[in-house]
C-alpha positions in Angstrom: -28.8 19.7 -21.2 -25.3 20.0 -22.6 -26.3 23.1 -24.6 -26.7 25.0 -21.3 -22.9 24.8 -20.8 -21.3 27.8 -22.5 -18.1 25.9 -23.0 -20.0 23.2 -25.0 -21.6 25.9 -27.2 -18.1 27.5 -27.8 -16.7 24.1 -28.8 -19.6 23.5 -31.3 -19.2 27.0 -32.8 -15.4 26.3 -33.1 -16.0 23.0 -34.9 -18.5 24.6 -37.3 -15.9 27.2 -38.1 -13.3 24.5 -38.6 -15.7 22.7 -41.1 -16.0 25.9 -43.1 -12.3 26.6 -43.0 -11.3 23.0 -44.0 -13.9 23.0 -46.9 -12.7 26.3 -48.1 -9.0 25.3 -47.7 -9.6 22.1 -49.7 -11.0 24.1 -52.6 -8.2 26.6 -52.4 -5.5 23.9 -52.5 -7.2 22.2 -55.4 -7.2 25.4 -57.5 -3.8 26.8 -56.3 -5.5 29.5 -54.1 -7.5 30.8 -57.1 -11.0 29.3 -57.0 -13.0 29.8 -60.2 -16.4 31.5 -59.8 -18.4 28.4 -60.6 -16.6 26.3 -58.0 -16.7 29.1 -55.5 -20.5 29.2 -55.8 -20.6 25.4 -55.6 -18.5 25.5 -52.4 -20.8 28.1 -50.8 -23.9 26.2 -51.7 -22.7 22.9 -50.3 -22.3 24.3 -46.8 -26.0 23.7 -46.1 -25.3 19.9 -46.5 -21.8 19.7 -45.1 -22.2 21.6 -41.9 -25.3 19.8 -40.5 -24.0 16.3 -41.4 -20.5 16.8 -40.1 -21.8 18.5 -36.9 -24.1 15.6 -36.3 -21.3 13.1 -36.6 -19.3 15.1 -34.0 -22.3 14.8 -31.6 -22.8 11.1 -32.2 -19.2 10.3 -31.6 -19.2 12.2 -28.3 -16.8 15.0 -29.1 -18.5 17.4 -26.7 -18.4 15.1 -23.6 -14.6 15.7 -23.3 -12.7 18.6 -21.8 -10.2 20.4 -24.0 -7.8 21.0 -21.1 -7.3 17.2 -20.9 -7.4 16.5 -24.7 -5.4 13.3 -25.4 -5.2 10.3 -27.7 -8.8 9.1 -27.1 -10.1 12.5 -28.1 -8.0 12.4 -31.3 -9.4 9.0 -32.1 -12.9 10.3 -31.7 -12.1 13.2 -34.1 -10.7 10.8 -36.7 -13.8 8.6 -36.5 -16.3 11.5 -36.6 -14.5 13.2 -39.5 -14.2 10.0 -41.5 -17.8 9.2 -41.0 -18.7 12.7 -42.2 -16.4 12.2 -45.2 -18.4 9.1 -46.2 -21.9 10.4 -45.4 -21.5 13.8 -47.2 -21.1 12.5 -50.7 -23.6 9.7 -50.1 -26.3 12.2 -49.0 -25.5 14.4 -52.0 -26.1 11.5 -54.3 -29.4 10.6 -52.5 -30.5 14.3 -52.8 -29.5 14.3 -56.5 -27.3 17.3 -55.6 -25.5 18.5 -58.7 -22.1 17.0 -58.0 -19.1 18.1 -59.9 -17.2 18.5 -56.6 -13.6 17.7 -57.3 -12.5 14.4 -55.9 -9.4 16.0 -54.5 -11.6 18.2 -52.4 -13.3 15.2 -50.9 -9.9 13.8 -50.0 -8.3 17.0 -48.8 -11.3 18.1 -46.6 -11.2 15.4 -43.9 -7.4 15.6 -43.6 -7.5 19.3 -43.1 -10.5 19.1 -40.7 -8.7 16.5 -38.6 -5.6 18.7 -38.4 -7.5 21.8 -37.5 -9.7 20.2 -34.8 -6.9 18.1 -33.3 -4.3 20.8 -33.5 -6.5 23.4 -31.8 -7.4 21.1 -28.9 -3.7 20.2 -28.3 -2.7 23.8 -28.6 -5.3 24.7 -26.0 -4.1 22.0 -23.6 -0.5 23.1 -24.1 -1.5 26.7 -23.4 -3.3 25.6 -20.2 -0.2 23.7 -19.1 2.0 26.8 -19.8 4.0 25.2 -22.6 2.8 27.3 -25.5 5.6 28.1 -27.9 7.8 25.6 -26.0 8.2 27.7 -22.9 8.7 25.6 -19.8 7.3 26.9 -16.6 9.8 28.7 -14.4 8.0 28.4 -11.1 8.3 25.7 -8.5 11.2 24.2 -6.6 13.9 22.5 -8.8 14.0 18.8 -8.3 15.9 15.8 -9.7 14.1 12.5 -10.4 16.0 9.3 -9.5 15.0 6.6 -12.0 13.9 6.8 -15.7 11.4 4.0 -15.9 7.6 4.0 -16.3 7.1 5.4 -12.9 9.5 8.3 -13.5 7.9 9.0 -16.9 4.4 9.1 -15.3 5.8 11.4 -12.5 7.4 13.8 -14.9 4.1 14.0 -16.9 2.1 14.6 -13.7 4.5 17.3 -12.5 4.1 19.3 -15.7 1.0 20.8 -14.2 2.5 21.3 -10.8 3.2 24.7 -9.4 5.3 23.3 -6.6 7.9 21.3 -8.5 10.1 21.9 -11.6 11.9 18.8 -12.8 15.3 19.7 -14.2 16.6 16.2 -15.0 16.5 12.5 -14.4 19.2 10.1 -13.2 19.3 6.4 -14.1 21.9 3.7 -13.9 21.0 2.3 -17.4 23.6 3.8 -19.8 21.2 3.3 -22.7 18.9 6.0 -21.3 21.6 8.6 -20.8 21.1 11.8 -22.9 17.6 10.6 -23.9 14.5 12.7 -23.3 11.4 11.8 -21.3 8.5 14.3 -21.8 11.1 16.9 -22.7 13.3 16.2 -19.6 16.8 14.8 -20.2 18.3 11.8 -18.5 21.5 13.4 -17.3 23.5 10.5 -16.1 23.8 7.7 -13.4 22.7 8.0 -9.8 26.3 8.1 -8.7 26.5 11.6 -10.3 23.8 12.9 -7.9 26.1 14.9 -5.7 27.9 16.7 -8.5 24.8 17.4 -10.4 22.9 18.7 -7.3 25.8 21.0 -6.5 26.0 22.3 -10.1 22.2 22.9 -10.4 21.7 24.0 -6.8 19.0 21.4 -6.2 17.9 20.7 -2.7 15.4 17.9 -3.4 15.3 14.6 -5.2 12.4 12.2 -5.8 13.1 8.5 -5.8 10.8 7.2 -8.6 11.6 3.5 -8.4 8.6 1.9 -6.7 9.3 -1.6 -8.0 13.1 -1.5 -7.2 14.6 -3.7 -4.5 15.0 -2.3 -1.0 18.8 -2.4 -1.5 18.5 -0.1 -4.5 16.2 2.3 -2.7 18.6 2.3 0.3 21.4 3.1 -2.1 19.4 6.0 -3.6 18.7 7.3 -0.1 22.4 7.1 0.9 23.3 9.1 -2.2 20.8 11.8 -1.3 22.2 11.9 2.3 25.8 12.1 1.0 24.8 14.9 -1.3 23.0 16.8 1.5 19.6 16.9 -0.3 16.2 15.9 0.9 14.9 12.6 -0.4 11.2 12.1 -1.4 9.6 9.2 -3.1 6.5 8.1 -5.0 3.9 5.6 -3.6 4.9 1.9 -3.5 4.2 -0.4 -6.4 1.6 -2.3 -4.4 -0.4 0.9 -3.7 -0.2 2.0 -7.3 -1.5 -1.4 -8.6 -4.2 -1.4 -6.0 -5.3 2.1 -7.1 -5.0 3.5 -3.6 -2.6 6.3 -4.7 -1.4 8.0 -7.8 2.1 8.5 -9.0 2.0 12.3 -8.3 1.3 11.8 -4.6 4.9 12.5 -3.5 5.8 11.7 0.1 8.8 11.4 2.4 10.8 8.2 2.3 9.6 5.9 5.1 11.4 3.0 6.7 9.1 0.5 4.9 10.6 1.6 1.6 14.1 0.5 2.8 12.9 -2.7 4.4 10.6 -3.5 1.5 9.7 -7.1 0.8 8.0 -8.9 -2.1 4.2 -8.5 -2.0 2.2 -11.2 -0.3 0.3 -13.5 -2.7 -3.0 -14.4 -1.0 -5.5 -17.0 -1.9 -8.2 -14.4 -2.0 -10.8 -16.8 -3.2 -10.2 -19.2 -0.3 -10.0 -16.4 2.3 -13.2 -14.9 0.9 -14.9 -18.3 1.4 -13.5 -18.4 4.9 -14.6 -15.0 6.0 -17.4 -13.7 3.7 -20.8 -13.8 5.2 -19.5 -15.1 8.5 -19.3 -13.6 12.0 -15.6 -13.0 12.9 -14.2 -12.0 16.3 -10.8 -10.2 16.9 -9.4 -9.9 20.4 -7.1 -7.0 21.0 -8.9 -5.3 18.1 -7.6 -1.9 19.0 -3.9 -2.8 19.0 -1.5 -2.6 16.1 -1.9 -6.2 14.8 -5.6 -6.5 15.9 -6.7 -3.3 14.2 -5.0 -4.3 10.9 -6.5 -7.7 11.1 -9.9 -6.1 11.3 -9.1 -3.9 8.3 -8.0 -6.9 6.2 -11.0 -9.0 7.3 -13.4 -6.2 6.4 -12.2 -6.3 2.8 -13.8 -9.8 2.5 -17.2 -8.5 3.8 -18.0 -10.6 6.9 -21.5 -10.8 8.1 -20.5 -9.2 11.4 -17.2 -8.2 13.1 -16.8 -8.4 16.8 -14.2 -6.0 18.1 -13.0 -7.1 21.6 -10.5 -5.0 23.6 -9.8 -4.1 27.2 -8.9 -0.5 26.3 -11.9 1.7 25.9 -9.9 4.3 24.1 -8.4 1.8 21.6 -11.8 0.4 20.9 -13.3 3.8 20.4 -10.6 4.7 17.8 -11.1 1.5 15.7 -14.9 2.0 15.9 -14.6 5.6 14.6 -12.4 4.4 11.8 -14.8 1.6 10.8 -17.8 3.9 10.8 -16.1 5.9 8.0 -14.2 3.3 6.1 -16.6 0.3 6.4 -20.0 1.7 7.3 -21.8 -1.2 5.6 -20.2 -3.9 7.9 -22.1 -4.5 11.2 -19.7 -4.3 14.2 -20.0 -5.3 17.8 -17.9 -3.1 20.2 -17.1 -5.3 23.2 -15.1 -4.0 26.1 -13.7 -6.8 28.2 -10.8 -8.7 29.7 -9.7 -11.9 28.0 -9.4 -13.5 31.5 -13.1 -12.8 32.3 -14.9 -16.1 31.5 -18.4 -14.7 32.2 -17.9 -11.7 29.9 -16.6 -13.9 27.1 -19.4 -16.4 27.4 -21.8 -13.5 27.2 -20.2 -12.2 24.0 -20.1 -15.6 22.4 -23.7 -16.3 23.4 -25.1 -13.0 22.0 -23.0 -13.0 18.8 -21.7 -16.6 18.2 -18.5 -16.1 16.0 -17.4 -18.7 13.5 -13.7 -17.6 13.4 -11.7 -16.0 16.2 -8.4 -14.2 15.8 -6.7 -13.9 19.2 -4.3 -11.0 19.1 -4.8 -9.7 22.6 -1.5 -9.9 24.5 1.1 -8.1 26.6 4.1 -7.9 24.2 6.6 -5.4 25.7 9.6 -7.5 26.7 11.4 -5.3 29.4 8.1 -4.2 30.9 6.8 -7.7 31.4 10.2 -9.0 32.6 10.3 -7.2 35.9 7.4 -6.3 38.3 4.8 -7.5 35.8 5.8 -11.1 35.1 2.8 -12.7 36.8 0.4 -10.4 34.9 2.1 -11.3 31.6 1.6 -15.0 32.4 -2.0 -14.5 33.5 -2.9 -12.4 30.5 -1.0 -14.2 27.7 -1.5 -17.8 28.9 -4.6 -17.9 31.1 -6.3 -15.3 28.9 -5.6 -17.5 25.8 -7.1 -20.5 27.6 -10.3 -18.6 28.6 -10.9 -17.3 25.1 -10.1 -20.7 23.5 -12.4 -22.6 25.8 -15.2 -20.1 25.1 -14.6 -20.6 21.4 -14.8 -24.4 21.9 -18.0 -24.2 23.9 -19.8 -22.0 21.3 -18.7 -24.2 18.4 -16.2 -21.8 16.7 -14.8 -23.4 13.6 -11.3 -21.9 13.7 -9.3 -20.2 16.4 -6.1 -18.4 15.2 -3.5 -17.4 17.9 -1.2 -14.6 17.0 2.2 -15.7 18.5 5.7 -14.4 18.2 9.3 -15.4 17.3 10.2 -14.6 20.9 8.4 -17.9 21.9 11.3 -19.7 20.3 14.0 -20.7 22.9 12.7 -17.8 25.0 15.0 -15.8 27.3 12.2 -13.6 28.6 8.9 -14.0 30.4 6.9 -12.5 27.5 8.4 -15.1 25.0 7.9 -18.0 27.5 4.3 -16.9 28.0 3.6 -17.0 24.3 5.2 -20.4 24.0 2.9 -21.6 26.8 -0.1 -20.1 24.9 0.9 -22.1 21.9 1.0 -25.3 24.0 -2.4 -24.5 25.6 -4.0 -24.3 22.1 -2.4 -27.5 20.9 -3.5 -29.4 24.1 -7.1 -28.2 23.5 -7.1 -29.6 19.9 -9.7 -32.4 19.6 -10.8 -34.4 16.6 -13.8 -32.7 14.9 -13.8 -29.7 17.2 -12.5 -26.2 17.0 -9.4 -26.0 14.9 -6.6 -24.2 16.7 -3.9 -22.6 14.6 -0.9 -20.7 15.8 1.1 -18.1 13.8 4.6 -16.9 14.7 6.3 -13.8 13.3 8.8 -11.2 14.4 8.7 -7.4 14.9 6.3 -5.3 12.8 7.1 -1.8 11.7 5.0 0.8 13.4 3.6 -1.4 16.2 3.1 0.0 19.6 6.1 -0.6 21.7 8.5 -1.0 18.8 11.8 0.8 18.6 10.8 3.0 15.6 8.6 5.5 17.5 11.3 5.7 20.2 14.0 6.4 17.7 11.9 9.1 16.0 11.2 10.9 19.3 15.0 10.8 20.1 15.9 12.2 16.7 13.3 15.0 17.1 15.0 16.0 20.3 18.4 16.1 18.6 19.6 12.7 19.9 21.3 10.7 21.0 19.6 7.6 19.6 20.0 4.7 22.1 20.6 1.2 20.9 21.2 -1.7 23.3 24.0 -3.4 21.4 25.9 -2.7 18.1 25.2 -6.3 16.8 21.6 -6.7 18.0 19.4 -7.9 15.1 15.7 -8.3 14.6 13.3 -9.6 11.9 10.9 -7.0 10.6 7.8 -6.9 8.4 5.0 -4.4 7.8 1.8 -4.7 9.8 -0.4 -5.3 6.7 1.9 -8.1 5.5 1.8 -9.7 8.9 -2.0 -9.5 9.0 -2.4 -10.9 5.5 -0.3 -13.9 6.3 -2.2 -14.5 9.5 -5.4 -14.7 7.4 -3.6 -17.0 4.9 -2.5 -19.3 7.8 -6.0 -19.2 9.2 -7.3 -20.5 5.8 -4.6 -23.2 5.5 -4.6 -24.5 9.1 -6.4 -27.8 9.8 -5.8 -27.8 13.5 -2.8 -27.9 15.8 -0.2 -26.4 13.5 2.3 -23.7 14.3 2.8 -21.6 11.2 6.1 -19.7 10.9 6.2 -16.7 8.7 9.1 -16.0 6.3 10.6 -12.9 7.9 13.3 -12.4 5.3 16.7 -11.3 6.4 17.4 -10.0 9.9 18.1 -6.3 10.2 20.7 -4.7 12.5 19.0 -2.3 14.9 22.0 0.1 14.6 21.5 0.2 10.8 17.8 0.8 11.4 18.7 3.8 13.6 21.1 5.2 10.9 18.4 4.9 8.3 15.9 6.8 10.4 18.5 9.5 11.0 19.0 9.9 7.3 15.2 9.8 6.6 14.8 12.7 9.1 17.1 14.9 7.0 20.3 14.5 9.0 23.7 13.2 7.8 25.7 10.5 9.4 27.4 12.0 12.4 24.8 14.8 13.0 23.1 12.6 15.7 25.0 10.2 17.9 24.1 6.6 18.4 24.8 5.4 22.0 24.9 1.8 23.0 23.3 1.1 26.4 23.6 -2.7 26.8 21.1 -5.5 26.5 18.0 -5.1 28.7 16.7 -7.9 31.1 15.4 -10.8 29.0 16.6 -9.3 25.7 18.2 -11.5 23.1 21.1 -10.4 20.8 19.2 -12.1 17.9 15.8 -13.7 17.5 15.0 -17.2 16.2 12.1 -18.5 14.3 12.6 -22.2 15.3 13.7 -23.8 18.6 16.6 -26.2 18.7 14.4 -29.3 18.5 12.0 -27.9 15.9 11.9 -28.5 12.1 9.6 -27.1 9.5 7.4 -28.5 6.8 6.7 -26.8 3.5 3.3 -25.4 2.7 1.8 -24.4 -0.7 2.4 -20.8 0.3 6.1 -19.6 -0.1 6.0 -17.4 3.0 4.5 -19.9 5.4 6.0 -23.0 6.9 4.8 -25.4 9.6 6.9 -25.9 12.7 7.2 -29.5 14.0 7.1 -28.6 17.7 6.7 -30.4 21.0 3.0 -30.8 22.1 1.4 -31.4 25.4 -1.7 -33.3 26.6 -4.7 -32.7 28.8 -2.9 -33.8 32.0 -0.2 -31.1 31.3 -3.0 -28.6 30.7 -4.7 -29.4 34.0 -1.5 -28.9 36.0 -0.9 -25.6 34.2 -4.4 -24.3 35.0 -3.9 -25.2 38.7 -0.9 -22.9 38.7 -2.6 -20.1 36.7 -5.7 -20.2 39.0 -3.7 -19.4 42.1 -5.4 -16.7 44.1 -2.2 -15.0 45.2 0.0 -12.9 43.0 3.4 -14.6 42.4 6.6 -12.6 42.5 8.8 -12.4 39.4 11.5 -14.8 40.5 8.9 -17.5 41.3 7.3 -17.0 38.0 10.7 -17.5 36.2 11.3 -20.7 38.3 7.9 -22.1 37.3 8.6 -21.2 33.6 11.9 -23.1 33.7 9.9 -26.2 34.9 7.1 -25.9 32.4 9.0 -24.6 29.3 12.2 -26.6 29.0 13.6 -24.4 26.2 13.2 -21.3 28.4 16.6 -19.9 29.6 16.1 -16.9 32.0 18.9 -14.4 32.1 21.4 -14.6 34.9 21.0 -12.0 37.5 
């Protein structure tokens, strides 16, 4: 019962006292602070009607379900409604009870106004006291911080930090001159972002929070560079997407990450269509423990499949994703299948026990230099023959859609890994038959945070004090986040009708040297603190990546970030010859592998040695 809560009882007693004070004050104001004896007795006698009725309206309108510490506009609305209801019921009940009226009309008007002021004012004063702002005194504790931005996110952040003991906002900076010298929750917008260095020096601030979640990545990059030039630590608020999705709140301040600087427009998914594709169906993901595979599993799980088959060769990777799913998606049945994509018997067993309707094939060897020398044959066997084995098992078990995760390195490949993925695309296209399993290929570039990417390597080098090694000052790559890549793979899987190669919109290419400088700044160092050393291109490495081969064109799709490549296809005869090569019992050396690739992938151009 609410009455067992002592705070509720205190609130009720307070409001009863407020009723008495407001009623008395209304009479006092009516008679200029000198209430005649008759009216004084009338005032005292009417308490027996006023207090019960008004208290009942407070209860009915839910005034005692709130917490004074968080009193806000909704609470004030409840007070207004409850007091107004009482102001109507009180004279009505007096008439029904034939109570001797004669109560001055001005009292009936003044009373609800005074009661609203007392009750609302006391609650707001209590909240102000709790937030240490009583009598306009700002809290003096916490580290001083500047907020970059003066929009809605900044306003929400300042409001949230009012209760923080860690931070004390001393000012906001924004490039909109109309906001300069204005106040947001009592904090002044001091000037433009370009004044950050001078203001930080004058106020002795060591930290700044970038509160521009919907700004472009160039604007966020500029803010970070200003922080770096001023020698202060840059923090930021969650991304706009996370705030909209409700994953995080504006007060969850974090360090600036590379994704913030390489930000892209959010992916617009056909969620209804994807839900129809995946919901209530058995879905299989190969390479489920890898960077792309695990994110595909997370994205698929949101659409509530009937069952999710997690297939991976790595026991440790499979264990990790299984543990994550047991906590994040306990309601989704999963199959934990350890196996090699080249093992036909194992795959037929998995497909027989748990026939999937959709397969996402993400298992692959992806590291370019590692696959170029000493491991070329394994790259071909795993990426090409493994794709064939999984694809044939899918065909035999009647899988509706098979989605191959490919790469931009398959375009005019200069390395074994890229050539192997181009062959995997051709294998899937050659297996496409009318009315059978629909094979869909998806190409995209590098993803931030994937295993084997340059980001973890750069971070480790920075932690050791440098130098950061970059192969070439002009080398560029396309980047997107892992969630974005996984979402677009699902979208392509929905749109594909069989045999298409979807090319993802990767945005603008990024210079790896600039990426290294960004990471150095994000780690709290200034330009020049850590050296960047150029080591030369590695075997099979391109200076820049391409999304289309020389003889390829693209067709538009209804989705702005997906296009279809019009690429060369092969037939069953070509596939039979390829399988004869891949089925060789002896391991082939790297040079022979490259020679075979030149013959089978005309666009492949191996590096000169």
